[in-house]
C-alpha positions as CSV (number, residue, x, y, z in Angstrom):
1,D,0.0,0.0,0.0
2,S,1.6,3.3,-1.1
3,G,-1.3,5.5,-0.2
4,R,-2.1,8.3,-2.6
5,F,0.9,7.3,-4.7
6,G,-0.7,4.0,-5.8
7,S,1.8,1.4,-6.7
8,S,4.8,3.8,-6.5
9,R,8.1,2.2,-5.7
10,S,9.2,5.2,-3.8
11,W,11.9,6.4,-6.1
12,L,14.0,3.3,-5.8
13,K,17.3,3.4,-7.6
14,N,19.0,0.3,-8.9
15,G,22.5,-0.6,-7.8
16,G,24.4,-1.3,-4.6
17,S,26.0,2.1,-3.8
18,T,25.0,3.5,-0.4
19,D,26.5,7.0,-0.5
20,F,23.4,8.4,-2.1
21,A,23.9,11.8,-0.5
22,T,26.3,12.6,-3.4
23,D,25.0,10.4,-6.2
24,P,23.5,12.1,-9.2
25,G,20.0,11.3,-10.4
26,L,16.5,12.4,-10.9
27,F,13.7,11.2,-8.7
28,I,10.9,9.7,-10.8
29,E,7.7,8.4,-9.5
30,R,5.3,6.2,-11.3
31,E,1.7,6.8,-10.3
32,R,-1.1,4.6,-11.7
33,S,-4.3,6.3,-12.6
34,A,-7.3,5.7,-14.9
35,C,-5.3,7.1,-17.7
36,G,-2.4,4.6,-17.2
37,C,1.0,5.2,-15.7
38,R,2.2,8.8,-15.7
39,R,5.7,10.0,-14.7
40,V,6.0,12.7,-12.0
41,A,9.4,14.3,-11.4
42,M,10.3,15.4,-7.9
43,S,10.6,19.2,-7.6
44,D,12.0,21.5,-4.9
45,Q,8.6,21.6,-3.3
46,E,8.0,19.3,-0.3
47,V,6.2,16.1,-1.3
48,R,5.3,13.7,1.5
49,T,4.2,10.2,1.3
50,W,3.8,10.1,5.1
51,K,1.9,11.9,7.7
52,P,2.9,12.3,11.4
53,T,0.7,10.7,14.0
54,P,0.1,11.7,17.7
55,A,2.0,10.0,20.5
56,G,0.2,7.9,23.0
57,D,-1.8,5.7,20.6
58,V,-2.9,2.5,22.3
59,W,-1.1,0.4,19.7
60,C,2.2,2.1,20.7
61,Y,1.8,0.6,24.2
62,V,0.9,-2.8,22.8
63,G,4.0,-2.7,20.5
64,R,6.3,-1.6,23.3
65,F,5.1,-4.5,25.5
66,L,5.7,-7.1,22.8
67,S,9.1,-5.6,21.8
68,F,10.3,-5.6,25.4
69,W,10.8,-9.4,25.2
70,C,13.0,-9.1,22.1
71,Y,15.8,-7.1,23.8
72,P,17.8,-10.1,25.1
73,A,18.1,-11.5,21.5
74,I,18.9,-8.1,20.0
75,L,21.4,-6.9,22.6
76,P,24.4,-9.0,21.3
77,Y,24.0,-7.3,17.9
78,A,23.8,-3.9,19.5
79,F,27.1,-4.5,21.5
80,F,29.1,-6.5,19.0
81,G,27.6,-5.7,15.6
82,S,30.0,-3.6,13.5
83,A,28.8,-4.2,9.9
84,Q,28.5,-1.0,7.9
85,T,25.2,0.4,6.7
86,T,25.2,-0.8,3.1
87,V,22.7,-2.5,0.8
88,E,25.0,-5.5,0.5
89,N,25.1,-6.0,4.3
90,A,21.4,-5.5,4.6
91,R,20.8,-8.2,2.0
92,W,23.2,-10.5,3.9
93,F,21.5,-9.8,7.2
94,R,18.1,-10.5,5.7
95,I,19.3,-14.0,4.7
96,Y,21.1,-14.5,8.1
97,S,18.1,-13.5,10.2
98,A,15.7,-15.7,8.2
99,G,17.9,-18.7,8.5
100,L,18.8,-18.3,12.2
101,G,15.3,-17.3,13.1
102,L,13.7,-20.4,11.5
103,L,16.4,-22.7,13.0
104,G,16.1,-21.2,16.5
105,S,12.3,-21.2,16.3
106,A,12.1,-24.9,15.4
107,L,14.6,-25.8,18.1
108,G,12.9,-23.7,20.8
109,H,9.3,-24.8,20.1
110,T,10.5,-28.4,19.9
111,L,12.3,-28.3,23.2
112,V,9.2,-26.8,24.9
113,W,7.0,-29.5,23.4
114,C,9.3,-32.2,24.5
115,R,9.4,-30.8,28.0
116,F,5.8,-29.9,28.6
117,G,3.6,-31.2,25.7
118,R,4.3,-34.8,24.9
119,A,2.4,-36.1,27.9
120,A,-0.5,-33.8,27.6
121,P,-3.8,-35.0,26.2
122,M,-4.6,-34.2,22.5
123,G,-6.3,-30.9,21.7
124,I,-6.2,-27.3,23.1
125,A,-7.9,-28.3,26.3
126,G,-5.1,-30.7,27.2
127,L,-2.3,-28.1,26.9
128,G,-0.9,-27.3,30.3
129,L,-0.3,-23.7,31.5
130,A,3.4,-24.3,31.5
131,H,3.4,-25.5,27.9
132,V,1.4,-22.5,26.7
133,A,3.6,-20.2,28.6
134,G,6.8,-21.8,27.2
135,Q,5.6,-21.7,23.6
136,S,4.4,-18.0,24.1
137,L,7.8,-17.1,25.5
138,V,9.6,-18.6,22.5
139,A,7.2,-16.8,20.2
140,V,7.8,-13.3,21.7
141,S,11.4,-13.6,22.6
142,W,12.7,-15.4,19.5
143,D,10.1,-15.6,16.7
144,L,9.0,-12.0,16.9
145,C,12.5,-10.8,17.3
146,Y,13.8,-12.4,14.2
147,A,10.7,-11.6,12.3
148,Y,11.4,-7.9,13.2
149,M,15.1,-8.3,12.1
150,F,14.2,-10.0,8.8
151,G,11.6,-7.4,8.0
152,I,13.9,-4.5,8.9
153,A,16.8,-5.8,6.9
154,N,14.4,-6.2,3.9
155,Q,13.2,-2.6,4.4
156,L,16.8,-1.3,4.7
157,V,17.6,-2.8,1.3
158,N,15.0,-0.4,-0.2
159,I,15.7,2.5,2.1
160,L,19.4,2.6,1.3
161,S,18.6,2.4,-2.5
162,V,16.7,5.7,-2.5
163,N,18.6,8.5,-4.3
164,R,18.7,11.5,-1.9
165,H,20.7,13.8,-4.1
166,E,18.0,16.5,-4.3
167,N,17.7,16.8,-0.6
168,R,18.1,20.5,0.1
169,L,21.3,20.1,2.2
170,N,22.8,17.5,0.0
171,A,22.3,19.7,-3.0
172,G,23.9,22.7,-1.1
173,R,20.8,24.8,-1.1
174,L,21.2,26.7,2.1
175,N,18.7,29.4,3.1
176,G,21.6,31.7,3.8
177,P,25.1,31.7,5.4
178,R,24.2,32.5,9.0
179,V,23.7,29.3,11.0
180,L,22.5,28.8,14.6
181,V,22.5,25.4,16.3
182,V,20.0,25.3,19.2
183,G,20.7,22.6,21.8
184,N,18.1,21.3,24.3
185,G,20.2,22.1,27.4
186,P,18.5,24.1,30.3
187,S,20.7,27.2,29.6
188,A,18.5,27.8,26.5
189,C,15.9,29.2,28.9
190,E,18.2,31.0,31.2
191,G,19.6,34.6,31.2
192,E,18.5,36.9,28.4
193,Q,15.5,36.1,26.3
194,L,17.0,35.5,22.8
195,G,14.0,34.2,20.9
196,D,13.7,37.1,18.4
197,K,17.4,37.0,17.8
198,I,17.3,33.3,17.1
199,D,14.5,33.6,14.5
200,K,16.6,36.0,12.5
201,F,19.2,33.4,11.5
202,D,19.1,31.9,8.0
203,E,19.3,28.3,9.3
204,V,18.1,27.3,12.7
205,I,18.9,23.7,13.7
206,R,17.0,21.8,16.5
207,F,17.0,18.3,17.9
208,N,14.6,15.4,18.6
209,N,11.7,16.4,20.9
210,F,12.6,20.1,21.2
211,Q,9.8,22.4,22.3
212,T,9.0,26.0,21.5
213,K,5.3,26.3,22.0
214,V,5.0,25.4,25.7
215,A,4.7,27.9,28.6
216,G,6.1,30.9,26.7
217,M,9.3,29.1,25.7
218,A,9.4,30.9,22.3
219,A,10.6,34.1,24.0
220,W,13.7,32.2,25.0
221,V,14.3,29.7,22.2
222,G,12.4,31.3,19.2
223,T,10.1,29.4,16.9
224,K,12.0,29.1,13.6
225,T,13.3,25.7,12.6
226,T,14.8,24.9,9.2
227,V,16.6,21.7,10.0
228,H,15.4,19.0,12.4
229,F,18.0,16.4,13.5
230,S,16.5,13.2,14.9
231,D,17.7,10.0,16.7
232,G,16.1,6.6,16.3
233,V,12.8,7.6,18.0
234,L,12.0,9.5,14.7
235,Y,10.5,12.5,16.5
236,P,9.5,14.2,13.2
237,T,6.9,11.5,12.7
238,F,5.0,12.6,15.8
239,T,2.5,15.3,15.4
240,E,3.8,17.0,18.6
241,Y,7.3,17.5,17.2
242,H,6.8,17.6,13.4
243,V,7.8,20.9,11.7
244,P,6.3,21.4,8.3
245,G,8.9,22.4,5.8
246,A,11.9,21.6,8.0
247,T,14.7,19.5,6.4
248,I,15.1,16.2,8.4
249,V,18.5,14.7,9.2
250,L,19.0,11.3,10.8
251,S,22.0,11.7,13.0
252,L,23.5,8.3,13.3
253,F,21.7,6.2,10.7
254,M,24.9,5.4,8.9
255,D,27.0,4.7,11.9
256,R,26.4,0.9,11.8
257,L,23.9,-1.5,10.2
258,I,22.4,-2.3,13.6
259,M,22.0,1.5,14.3
260,A,20.2,1.9,11.0
261,G,17.9,-0.9,12.1
262,S,17.2,0.8,15.4
263,Y,15.8,3.8,13.4
264,Y,13.2,1.4,12.0
265,I,12.5,-0.8,15.0
266,L,11.8,1.9,17.6
267,R,9.0,3.5,15.6
268,G,8.1,0.8,13.2
269,G,8.3,-2.2,15.6
270,A,8.0,-0.9,19.1
271,D,5.2,1.6,18.2
272,L,3.6,-0.7,15.6
273,Q,3.9,2.2,13.1
274,Y,5.5,0.1,10.4
275,R,3.7,1.7,7.4
276,L,4.4,5.3,8.6
277,T,8.1,4.4,9.4
278,S,8.6,2.8,5.9
279,R,7.1,5.8,4.1
280,F,9.1,8.2,6.2
281,L,12.5,6.5,5.7
282,M,11.7,6.0,2.0
283,D,11.1,9.8,1.6
284,P,14.0,11.1,-0.6
285,D,13.9,14.4,1.2
286,I,15.1,12.7,4.4
287,T,18.8,12.5,4.7
288,W,21.5,11.5,7.2
289,I,25.1,12.3,8.2
290,K,27.6,10.2,6.1
291,R,29.5,7.5,7.9
292,E,32.9,9.0,7.1
293,N,31.9,12.2,8.8
294,I,30.7,10.2,11.9
295,E,34.0,8.3,12.0
296,R,36.1,11.4,11.5
297,L,34.3,13.1,14.4
298,K,34.7,10.1,16.7
299,K,38.5,10.3,16.1
300,L,38.6,14.0,16.8
301,L,36.7,13.6,20.0
302,G,38.7,10.5,21.1
303,L,35.7,8.3,21.4
304,K,36.2,4.6,22.2
305,G,34.1,1.5,22.0
306,L,30.4,2.0,21.5
307,K,30.5,5.7,22.4
308,H,29.2,8.0,19.6
309,P,28.7,11.7,19.1
310,T,25.5,13.5,20.2
311,S,23.2,14.8,17.5
312,G,24.2,18.3,18.6
313,M,27.9,17.6,18.1
314,L,27.3,16.1,14.7
315,A,25.2,19.1,13.7
316,I,27.9,21.6,14.8
317,D,30.6,19.6,12.9
318,Y,28.4,19.3,9.8
319,F,27.8,23.1,9.5
320,V,31.3,24.1,10.5
321,N,32.6,22.1,7.5
322,K,29.8,22.9,5.1
323,P,30.6,25.1,2.1
324,G,28.6,28.3,2.1
325,V,28.3,28.6,5.9
326,E,29.6,31.8,7.5
327,L,31.9,31.2,10.4
328,P,31.6,31.2,13.3
329,V,28.6,28.9,13.6
330,C,26.5,30.1,16.5
331,I,25.3,27.7,19.2
332,H,22.8,28.1,22.1
333,G,21.6,25.7,24.8
334,F,24.6,23.5,24.9
335,D,25.3,22.4,28.5
336,F,27.0,19.1,27.8
337,F,24.7,17.3,30.3
338,M,26.4,18.9,33.3
339,G,23.4,20.1,35.2
340,P,20.7,18.2,37.2
341,H,18.4,18.3,34.2
342,I,19.0,17.2,30.6
343,H,16.6,19.4,28.7
344,Y,15.1,22.9,29.2
345,F,11.6,21.4,28.8
346,H,12.1,18.5,31.3
347,E,8.9,19.4,33.2
348,H,6.9,18.8,30.0
349,E,8.5,15.5,28.9
350,P,6.6,12.3,29.2
351,L,8.1,9.6,31.4
352,Y,9.0,7.4,28.4
353,E,11.0,10.2,26.8
354,R,12.8,10.9,30.1
355,I,13.8,7.3,30.4
356,N,15.2,7.3,26.8
357,N,17.1,10.5,27.6
358,H,19.0,8.9,30.5
359,I,19.7,5.8,28.5
360,G,21.0,7.8,25.6
361,V,23.3,10.0,27.7
362,N,25.4,6.9,28.7
363,M,26.2,6.3,25.0
364,H,28.0,9.7,24.7
365,S,31.0,11.4,26.2
366,P,29.8,15.0,26.9
367,H,33.1,16.0,28.6
368,L,35.0,15.3,25.5
369,E,32.5,17.1,23.4
370,K,32.9,20.2,25.7
371,I,36.6,20.1,25.2
372,Y,36.3,19.9,21.4
373,V,33.7,22.7,21.3
374,E,36.0,24.9,23.4
375,K,38.7,24.2,20.8
376,L,36.4,25.2,17.9
377,I,35.6,28.4,19.8
378,A,39.3,29.2,20.3
379,E,39.7,28.7,16.5
380,G,36.9,31.1,15.7
381,K,34.7,28.5,14.1
382,V,32.0,28.4,16.8
383,K,30.6,31.0,19.1
384,F,27.9,31.0,21.8
385,L,24.9,33.2,20.9
386,K,25.1,35.1,24.1
387,D,28.7,36.1,23.2
388,M,27.8,37.6,19.9
389,P,27.9,41.4,19.5
390,K,24.6,43.1,20.2
């Protein structure tokens, strides 16, 4: 089902290359109608095949409960998986997850049957509680997990084959040279109210579940948003955080294959929004930071093991090095997680998001990012908004 685009194949491009941020090409869509199949070329205007949905849908809670049992099987891949995010690796993982999933499923269900089911009378009524519980546990902890992984790997083959050359940032179409990166740290709502000053920048970058419309926060952080960076929760797909017209960048999608998969499973699997997630990630106007940029920044920061840069650090690095950007890049609301609260809007965050925040902080090294930002400030490449001339 491709919604209003009929049997569109979502601008798939043949071939195995994955660095589509720089590949040439024209996005062509085939839309079936009563008159036959007509060709529609993508233009600079925003064309969406997806629509954000509100948070708190009952199916989200059902999906999160079911996905909870999958974590033990997924965690080894999260800790030890190092495969790069490529079409070839996604195809390989699709075969691997199907084979291992079927093998483990057959073994698990057989063992449960041998332990609890052989002596039971025939028929559903004869199945003991322990037998039913055992089979259910195998189903949710193994069958569902590998069904998720197979489906996600299959989707990644298509997602990574979308040509994203005409994304505004990939094509170098900046709104202007003056760039401001607005972090979510509590200092964004402290001191002088800078909302009006923020909204005068050409490019205003914000992150994840940022808020500007609650309790007069606009006076402090402004309302303008031209670029929205998101982690794997895919906040732009929620009505509460969606910004019409903003260019969306997925921060760590290209870090590792398992990381790319997490961008699908958190919204598509855990929230049972698979159709929305597929359409969102297939949108050629959605882009991500290239893997070589992520790896370069890791080395500059001195990150080790599973640690990776924050979305804020990736955004600063991206615009500092982007042609056409006037230096220094201004930043605001960057506290490097050093206070008692993580976000300036912590009083308005749902519990689920606050839990995600504290889990995510442990995957970063904010003290190293602080040292690196201070270095960029000393080099004249970055400057805090409060230190800019009046």
